[in-house]
C-alpha positions in Angstrom: 0.7 1.0 -18.6 2.8 -1.3 -16.5 6.1 -0.3 -14.8 8.9 -2.2 -13.4 10.0 -1.0 -9.9 13.1 0.5 -11.4 11.3 2.4 -14.1 8.6 3.6 -11.7 11.3 5.0 -9.4 13.0 6.8 -12.3 9.6 8.3 -13.2 8.9 9.4 -9.6 12.3 11.0 -9.0 12.2 12.6 -12.4 8.8 14.2 -11.8 10.2 16.2 -8.8 12.4 18.3 -11.1 9.5 19.2 -13.4 7.7 22.5 -13.2 4.3 22.7 -11.4 2.4 22.6 -14.7 4.5 19.7 -16.2 4.0 17.7 -13.0 0.3 18.2 -13.1 0.1 17.1 -16.8 2.3 14.1 -16.1 0.4 13.0 -13.1 -3.0 13.3 -14.9 -1.8 11.0 -17.6 -0.9 8.4 -15.0 -4.1 8.3 -13.2 -6.2 5.2 -13.7 -10.0 4.8 -13.5 -11.0 3.1 -10.3 -7.9 4.3 -8.3 -8.2 4.4 -4.5 -7.9 8.2 -4.4 -8.3 9.9 -7.7 -10.3 9.1 -10.8 -10.2 11.0 -14.1 -13.6 12.5 -13.2 -12.5 13.7 -9.7 -9.3 15.1 -11.2 -11.4 17.3 -13.5 -13.6 18.5 -10.7 -10.5 19.1 -8.6 -8.9 21.3 -11.2 -12.1 23.2 -11.9 -12.5 23.8 -8.2 -9.0 25.1 -7.8 -9.5 27.5 -10.7 -12.8 28.8 -9.2 -11.1 29.8 -5.9 -8.1 31.5 -7.5 -5.6 28.6 -7.5 -5.3 27.6 -11.1 -3.5 24.5 -12.1 -2.2 25.2 -15.6 -2.3 29.0 -15.7 0.4 30.9 -13.8 -0.8 33.3 -11.1 0.0 36.9 -11.9 2.1 38.1 -9.0 2.0 41.9 -8.4 5.1 43.7 -7.2 3.8 43.9 -3.7 3.5 40.1 -3.4 6.8 38.4 -2.4 8.5 35.2 -1.3 11.7 35.3 0.8 14.0 32.7 2.2 16.3 32.6 5.2 18.2 30.1 7.4 15.9 29.4 10.4 18.5 27.2 12.2 20.9 24.3 11.8 20.8 20.6 12.8 23.6 19.2 15.0 25.3 17.9 11.8 25.3 21.4 10.3 22.4 20.9 7.9 20.7 24.2 7.3 16.9 24.4 7.8 15.3 27.2 5.8 12.2 29.3 6.4 10.1 30.7 3.5 7.9 33.7 4.0 5.0 34.4 1.6 3.4 37.9 1.6 0.3 38.8 -0.5 -0.7 42.2 -1.7 -2.9 42.8 1.3 -0.1 42.1 3.8 -1.2 38.6 4.8 1.9 36.5 5.6 2.5 32.8 5.8 5.9 31.3 6.8 6.9 27.7 6.2 9.8 25.6 7.5 11.6 22.8 5.8 11.6 21.0 9.2 8.4 18.9 9.0 7.1 21.1 6.1 5.7 23.1 9.0 3.6 26.2 8.9 5.2 28.5 11.5 3.2 31.7 11.1 -0.1 32.9 9.6 -0.4 36.6 10.0 -3.8 38.0 9.2 -5.8 41.2 10.0 -8.6 41.6 12.5 -11.7 43.7 11.8 -9.7 46.9 12.6 -6.8 45.9 10.3 -4.5 44.9 13.2 -2.2 42.1 12.1 -1.5 39.1 14.3 -0.1 35.6 14.0 -2.9 33.1 14.4 -0.7 29.9 14.3 1.0 28.4 17.3 4.7 27.8 16.9 8.2 28.4 18.2 10.8 31.1 17.5 13.7 28.7 17.2 14.5 25.3 15.5 15.6 23.6 18.7 12.2 23.8 20.2 10.7 22.3 17.1 13.1 19.4 17.3 12.8 18.7 21.1 9.4 19.9 22.2 6.9 20.4 19.4 3.4 18.7 19.7 3.2 18.6 15.9 2.9 22.4 15.5 2.0 23.2 11.9 3.6 20.1 10.5 2.7 17.6 7.9 1.7 14.5 9.9 2.4 11.2 8.3 3.0 8.7 6.7 -0.3 8.0 8.5 -1.8 10.9 10.4 -3.9 10.0 13.5 -4.0 6.6 15.2 -3.7 3.0 14.1 -4.9 0.4 16.6 -1.9 -1.4 18.3 0.3 -0.1 15.4 -0.7 -3.1 13.2 -2.5 -3.6 9.9 -2.8 -6.1 7.1 -2.3 -5.3 3.4 -2.6 -7.8 0.6 -2.4 -10.7 3.1 0.7 -9.4 4.9 0.8 -8.1 8.4 2.8 -5.0 9.2 3.8 -3.8 12.7 4.5 -0.1 13.3 5.7 1.8 16.4 3.3 2.1 19.3 4.1 5.7 20.3 0.7 6.7 21.8 0.0 4.2 24.5 -0.7 0.9 22.8 -1.4 2.7 19.4 0.5 4.2 16.5 0.2 8.0 16.1 1.1 10.4 13.3 3.7 8.2 11.6 5.6 6.8 14.5 8.7 7.7 16.5 10.1 9.8 13.7 7.3 10.7 11.4 7.2 13.3 8.6 7.0 16.1 11.2 10.6 15.3 12.2 12.0 15.0 8.6 13.8 17.7 6.6 11.8 18.5 3.4 13.5 20.2 0.4 11.8 23.5 -0.3 11.8 26.0 -3.1 9.4 28.8 -4.3 6.8 28.0 -6.9 7.8 28.9 -10.4 4.2 29.9 -11.5 2.6 31.4 -8.4 2.9 32.8 -4.9 3.8 29.7 -2.8 6.3 27.1 -1.7 6.8 23.5 -2.8 8.4 21.0 -0.5 9.4 17.5 -1.3 10.4 14.4 0.7 11.2 10.8 -0.2 10.2 8.3 2.5 12.2 5.1 1.9 10.7 1.6 2.0 10.3 0.4 5.6 10.8 3.8 7.2 8.9 3.5 10.5 7.7 0.1 9.3 5.7 1.3 6.3 6.1 -0.6 3.0 7.1 1.1 -0.3 9.2 4.1 -1.3 6.9 7.1 -1.1 7.6 10.4 -3.0 5.7 13.2 -1.3 5.1 16.8 -2.5 3.4 19.6 -0.5 2.5 23.0 -2.0 1.5 25.9 0.2 0.1 28.7 -1.9 -1.4 32.1 -1.0 -4.0 34.0 -3.1 -4.5 37.7 -3.2 -7.7 37.5 -1.2 -6.6 35.6 1.8 -6.9 31.9 0.8 -4.1 29.6 2.0 -4.2 26.4 -0.1 -2.5 23.1 0.9 -2.0 20.5 -1.8 -0.4 17.2 -0.9 0.5 14.6 -3.5 2.2 11.2 -3.1 3.2 8.3 -5.3 4.6 4.8 -4.4 6.4 1.9 -6.0 4.7 -0.7 -3.8 1.2 -1.0 -2.1 1.2 1.1 1.1 -1.2 3.2 3.3 -1.2 7.0 3.2 -3.0 9.6 5.2 -1.4 13.0 5.2 -2.6 16.3 6.8 -1.5 19.6 8.1 -1.5 19.9 11.9 -1.6 23.6 12.5 -2.8 24.8 15.9 -5.0 27.9 15.4 -5.9 30.8 17.8 -7.7 33.5 15.8 -7.4 36.0 18.7 -3.7 35.7 18.1 -0.9 33.3 19.0 -0.2 33.6 22.8 -3.8 34.4 23.7 -4.8 32.3 26.6 -7.8 30.3 25.2 -9.8 29.3 22.2 -12.9 28.4 24.3 -14.9 31.4 23.2 -14.2 30.7 19.5 -17.4 29.9 17.6 -17.0 26.6 15.7 -19.2 25.2 12.9 -18.8 21.5 11.8 -21.5 20.8 9.3 -21.1 17.0 9.5 -24.1 15.2 11.1 -22.0 12.3 12.4 -18.6 11.7 14.0 -16.2 8.9 14.6 -16.8 7.6 18.2 -13.8 6.1 20.0 -12.9 3.8 22.9 -10.8 5.0 25.8 -7.6 4.7 23.8 -9.0 7.0 21.0 -9.5 4.1 18.5 -12.7 4.2 16.5 -15.7 2.0 17.5 -18.1 3.4 14.8 -19.9 6.3 13.4 -22.5 8.1 15.6 -25.0 10.9 15.1 -24.1 14.2 16.6 -27.7 15.0 17.4 -28.5 15.6 21.1 -24.9 15.4 22.1 -22.0 17.9 22.9 -20.5 16.8 19.6 -23.2 18.8 17.6 -21.5 21.8 16.0 -23.9 22.0 13.0 -24.6 25.6 14.1 -22.0 28.1 15.4 -21.2 27.0 18.9 -18.6 28.3 21.5 -15.8 25.6 21.7 -16.0 25.8 25.5 -19.8 25.7 26.0 -20.0 21.9 26.5 -16.4 20.8 26.7 -16.7 19.9 30.4 -19.9 18.1 30.2 -20.2 14.6 31.7 -20.0 12.7 28.4 -18.1 9.5 27.7 -16.5 10.7 24.4 -15.3 13.9 26.1 -13.9 11.9 28.9 -12.0 9.6 26.5 -10.5 12.5 24.5 -10.0 14.8 27.6 -12.0 17.2 25.5 -12.6 17.1 21.8 -10.2 14.8 19.9 -12.5 13.3 17.3 -13.1 13.1 13.5 -16.3 14.6 12.1 -17.6 13.6 8.7 -17.5 16.1 5.9 -20.9 16.2 4.2 -21.2 15.6 0.5 -24.7 17.0 0.0 -26.6 20.2 0.8 -26.8 20.7 4.5 -30.6 21.2 5.1 -30.0 23.1 8.4 -27.7 25.7 6.9 -28.9 25.5 3.3 -25.3 25.6 2.2 -24.1 23.6 -0.7 -21.4 21.4 0.8 -20.0 20.3 -2.5 -20.0 16.9 -4.2 -18.3 13.5 -3.6 -15.3 14.3 -5.8 -14.8 18.1 -5.2 -13.8 20.1 -2.2 -16.6 21.0 0.3 -17.2 22.9 3.5 -15.6 21.1 6.5 -15.5 23.7 9.2 -15.8 27.4 10.1 -14.0 29.0 13.0 -14.8 32.6 14.2 -13.3 34.7 17.0 -15.9 37.2 18.2 -13.3 39.4 19.9 -11.1 40.1 16.8 -13.7 39.4 14.1 -11.3 37.0 12.4 -12.9 34.0 10.6 -11.4 31.0 9.0 -13.4 28.8 6.7 -12.0 25.3 5.8 -12.7 23.5 2.5 -11.3 20.1 1.7 -11.6 17.0 -0.6 -11.0 14.7 2.4 -13.9 12.7 4.0 -13.3 13.8 7.6 -11.9 16.6 9.7 -10.2 15.9 13.1 -11.1 18.6 15.7 -8.6 18.6 18.6 -9.1 21.2 21.3 -5.5 21.5 22.6 -6.2 19.1 25.5 -2.5 18.4 26.3 -1.2 22.0 26.2 -0.2 22.7 29.8 1.6 26.0 29.9 5.1 24.5 29.7 5.7 25.6 26.0 6.8 29.1 25.3 5.6 30.2 21.8 6.8 32.6 19.1 5.5 35.6 21.0 7.3 34.7 24.2 4.1 33.8 25.9 3.2 30.4 27.4 0.7 28.1 25.8 -1.8 27.0 28.5 -4.5 24.4 28.3 -6.7 24.9 25.2 -4.8 28.0 23.9 -5.0 26.5 20.4 -7.1 24.0 18.4 -6.5 21.9 15.3 -8.8 21.2 12.3 -7.1 18.4 10.4 -8.7 17.2 7.1 -8.0 13.5 6.6 -9.4 10.0 6.3 -10.8 8.4 9.4 -8.5 7.1 12.2 -7.5 3.4 12.0 -8.8 3.2 8.4 -6.3 0.4 7.5 -8.2 -1.9 9.8 -11.6 -0.8 8.4 -10.8 -1.4 4.7 -14.0 -2.1 2.8 -16.4 -1.1 5.6 -19.4 1.1 4.7 -18.7 4.7 5.2 -14.9 4.3 5.4 -12.7 5.6 2.5 -9.8 3.5 1.5 -6.3 4.7 2.6 -4.5 2.3 0.3 -2.2 3.7 -2.3 -0.9 1.5 -5.1 1.8 1.9 -7.8 0.5 3.9 -10.7 -2.1 5.8 -8.6 -1.7 9.1 -7.0 -2.6 10.3 -3.5 -4.2 13.7 -3.6 -5.2 15.9 -0.6 -6.4 19.4 -1.3 -7.6 21.9 1.4 -8.2 25.6 1.5 -8.2 27.9 4.6 -10.1 31.1 3.8 -9.3 34.0 6.2 -11.5 37.0 6.5 -12.7 39.5 9.2 -16.0 41.0 10.1 
């Protein structure tokens, strides 16, 4: 089906007022075979996978009386605009709070092995710190998360120049990316969660096309936090969206994540130059980048290794395997469904977080630029490596590697749908 730009915009805006189920059915009918992001086959796998982990697409979640969603004013912008915070609580007492500013996760409160509840997400207690000081705490990074070399790329024969806000490169959407925008939030109608929407106009931060974005944070009864991100456009553009939460499973405000045990099942990672721009895929074997078995984050972080020097620690993308991992004998999923991307465990508290995603890579950032100057939600300072990020996404600088073997396309075209789905499974042992 062909759309004029006007009719497509009418469809896009109209879809935001639909219920969750209506939007899903509408979106499915629009997906074309051969799309850059989602085919009919992958859509079916995606829906089946969501159902199997307790996040059904078409059947409303039965919410018990002890599960709740609340809303409050978190702060106001200088022009008086109210920014709301939504708090989701499941029947076991797990809590997740989400801000309209940047569609940011502010708190994730989960029990340790003894049932003690702590917030494991770094963040601030007030809006002003998010506006003035946040290093992307908990936000949706975009329109393109991670880096683009020299802020430039070509699309359909046309050159585009974006802001260079990270040295000579473009990072996380530019000077005022999605992390600094106000999203419109409301509770889900058919489940325990929050849906946030944002319209990014054509040429915002230099990106082509009007982009309609929708993020759903949902919480299951058994401790699964799901992040679903969808986007549609009226002109060819590039898209790479991810959640940028900093985790510390010992509890926000604890001094370090260096003793956390990390597993990254990928057998290769994206090596970079000194400006953190990709130079190619490399095997993790025999290097401090090998996390195929549970390994303390700090055990090799100070080794004399070129990649650690460039990133000032870990700041790289690992591939997410699409086949059975022979070392762990774990079925990592298939090419179209979600699969195991990472596992993080804190031996002290017993808290464990397992990450599943449909994205081809996961960026592991070890909090290399935290320096103690930020005071977090608990009133404690955040020193070096007091939090880490695990960000599912396509590879950095993908717009300049279009068509190369091993690199998934980041191009989104009218009539297609961008779909990112990740699940953070929390448990204790």
